[in-house]
N, C-alpha and C positions, 0 to 999 in steps of 0.2 A: 269792276266799275264802281266809282263813288257816285252816290245819289243823295243830294241834299234837297229836302222839301220843306219850304216855309219856315226856315230857321230864323228865330228871333233871339236877340241878345240884349241884356240890360246890364249896365253898370250902375248899381244903386237904383235910383229913380229915373235914370236917363236911358232911353232906348237907343241902342247903337245900330242894330240890324233889324230890318223889318221884312219878315217873311221872304228870306232869300232862298231861291231854288237854283240848283245847277246840277249838271251831270258831267262827270269826268271819266271818259272811257279808258280802259286799259290800253297801253301802247300809244297814248296820245298825250300831248301837253295842253292843259287848259289854263289859260292866263286870266288872272283876276286883275283888273286894271281900274284906274280912276285917279283923281287928284288926291292930295294929302288929306287925311282926316275923314275919308268917306266910309271907312269900315273894312278895308281890305285885310289888314293885319288882324283885326278882331275876328273876321270870318275864319281865317286859318287857325287862329287860337281856339275858336269854338269847336272846329272840327277835330283838333288835336286834344281837346279836353282841358286846355290851360285855363279857359274861362267857360264854365258850364253854360250851355245855351238855356235860354228861357223857354223856348218852345221849338217845335218842328222835329223832323225825323232825319236821321242820317243812316244810310245803309252802305255797306262795302261788300261787293260781290254777292249781293242779295241777302246778306245777314244784317239785321238791325243792330246798330251800335247804341247802347244805352248812354245815359249821361254818366260817364266814367272818368276817373282821373287819368292823366296822361300815360302813366306806366302801364295801366291795363289796356288802354287803346293801342299803345305800342305793341303789346303782346298780340293784339288782334290784327296787326299789320299796318299801322300808321307810323310812318317815319316823318319826323318833323325837324326842319332846319330853320330855327327862329331868326328873325331880324337881329343883327348884331352878333350872330354866331353862337355866343354863350359857350365857348369851349372852356375847359378847366385850365387856367393859365399856369398853375404850379405842377400840373401833371404832365408827363411826357406824351408825345404823340401816340406812342403805343398804348399808354394807359388811357388816354382819351378814347381811342378806338375800342378798347376793351370795356368801356362803360356800356357799350351797346350789347354786351353779352347777357345782361340781365333779362333780356327778352327772349333768349334762346335756350334750347335744351342743352344739357352738358356736352353732348356729342357734336354740337354745332359751334361751340365756343372757340372759334379761331378766326383770324383775319384772312379772308380768302385772297389768293393772289390776284384775283380780278380787281380788288380794291386798289392794289398797288399798280396794276396795269392802267387803271383810270387816273390815278394820282401818283405818278412816279416820285414826286418830290417827298411824299410822305414816307416812302421806304428809306430814302436817304436821311430822313430826319427823325427816325423812330425814337431815338434817345433824347431829342431836343424837347425842352419844355414848351407847352403850347403857347405860353405868353411871349416866347422869344421868336415866334413865327410872324411873318408879315401879315397884314390884313387879308391879302389874297390867299396865302397859305392856310390861315386859320379858316377861311371859308371852305377851302377844299377839305380840310380836316372835319369841319362840321357836316359837310355833305357825306363824306366817307363814313363818319360815325353813324349817320342815319341809315346808310346802306348796309352797314353791318347787321342790322336787325332784319334784313331780308323783307323789306316792306312790300305790301300790296299797293300802298298809296304813299307817294312821296310829296310832302308839302314843303315848298321852298318860298320863304318870305324875303323878298328883295335880295336875291343872291348876288347881284352886281353892285350893291351899294358900297361905295368907298373902295372899290377894287380897281387895280390898275388894268389897262386895256388888254394886255397879253393874258392875264389871268381870266378876264371875262371871256376871251375867246376859248380858253381851255375849258372853262365851266360850260360854255355853250356846246362844245364838242362832247363833253360827258353827257349832257342832257340828250343830245342826239343819239348817242350810243344806247342810253337807257331806253329811249323811245323805240329805237329799232329792235331792241331785244324783246319788247312787248310784254314784259313780266309785271309791270306796274302801271297804275295811273299816276300822272304827274300834275299837280296843281301848283302854279307858280304865280305869286304876287310880284309884280315888276313895274317899276316906273320908267325904266329905260325902254322907250317905245320901240326902237328898231330891233333891239335884242328880243323883246317879247313877240313882235310881229314876225320876225324870222323863224322863231322856234314854235310859235303857237299853232295848234290845230283848231282850238276852240277859244272863244273869248267871252268873258263876262265882265261887264262894266258896271261899277257901283257909283251911286251918287246919293249922299245923305242916307246911307244904310240900305238903299234899295237897288235892285237890278234895273238898269235903264236900257241895257242892250245885252243880248246873249245870242250866240250862234256859232256855226262853224266858219272857218276861215274863208271858204269859198262863197259864203253867203253874205259876207260883210266886206265892203271895199276898204282899202287902206285909208282913204280920205275920210270915210264915214267914221271909222274907228278912231282915227286921230282927232277928229272934231269932238267926239264924245268924251275922250279922256283928257281933253285940254280945257274943258269948260269948268 
């Protein structure tokens, strides 16, 4: 389980996040929602170590995570799929996947067949350069690369952004499989309301860097959630 308590974040003199708290249980999808510019991406970047938090505590499976750089947090079990994917365009699909090996011991440095079962297109395109893939294929590659690290926590930032509908459906099925396996907590930032609502077990809504609504799906009506994320 991921537990975030009173997380604050500053960019220079500007405070972006104000004492944000949330829990993301293993085997569940926790959706972070809200309008543009409310701090959703900043939150997952803070958890991933991309932007060091100003205050607050983060624990994963009961172990405190210090203010560490992303590569050390990845070794502790955080898999991060950034907005915009950020794959390496001149490297092949295989080479992009292998960049996840840095978090693994030598005996684990292989691409499991489970990855190709989740993303069959990647097996067919192992020798293709990442930059030659479509946006949807690049998104699948970015998620697969994060899964290579065998994360305890998977952070997904806008996984449907700019993606064609059939790939969105495929990504949704992958998230469902990962949730059912129950091996990781999944935190997803998502603007596509119906996609988030269908997959989410828990919801956290931000406004101006603060949590204004938080709870399990069964405790929040669809209408109430839609109202909060639309304002």
